[in-house]
N, C-alpha and C positions, 0 to 999 in steps of 0.2 A: 504494500500500500504506500509506504513512504517513497519507494522508488518511482512510482507513477507521479507523485506530486513533484518530485525533483525534476523529472523529465518535462512535466507541464510547465514548471517555473522556468526552466531553461528555454523551452520553446517560446513562452511568452516574452521572455527577455530578448531572445533573438528576433522575434517579430517586432518588438518595440524598437530595437536598435536599427533594424532595416528601415522602418518607417521614419525614424529620426534622421537617418542618413539621407533618405530620399528628400526630405524637407530641406536639409542643409544644401544638398547638391542643386536642387531646384532654385533655392534662394540665391545661390552664387551667380546664376545666370541673369537674375533680374537686376542686380546692382553691381556693375563691374568696377566702379570707382568714381572719383570726383570728376566733375566736368571742369572745363577751363575757367569758368566764372567762379566756381568754388575754390579752385586753386588760387585765383587772384585774391579773393577775399581772405583766404587763410594766410597768404603771404603778407598782405597788408596788415592783418591783425598781428602776426608774428613780429613784423618790423616795428609796429607801434608799441608792442609790449617790450621789445628789446630797447627801444629808445627811452621808454619810461624807466626801465630797470637801470639803464646806464645813467640817467639823471639822478636816480636815487642813490646808487652806489658811489657816484662821484661827488655827492654833496659832502660838505665839510663835517656835518654831524655824524653821518654814517661812517666816514673815513676815521673819525676819532673813535667811534664805537668799535670798529674792526681792529684798529691799532691797539686799543686797550684790551680787547679780547685776546689778541695774539700775544701781547706782553704778559697777560695773566697766565696764559697757557704755557708760555716759555718759562716763567718763574716757578710755576708749580712743577713742571717737568724737570727743571734744572736743579 
């Protein structure tokens, strides 16, 4: 009796995996990637974020914080 339930469980799992794989493969053909407009918007957003990050990191307050953090780390390690 226990053997039959194990076989049925394996069969159900195999059936579920095959159905899941079919959904994943079918979904891959629907959306093959970003279009040129999406790449352009993503590139502009990345550049804007990089410019903002550069401004923050090069400000005097942040430079002082980073310098003090490094000095503290070096004095604790040394």
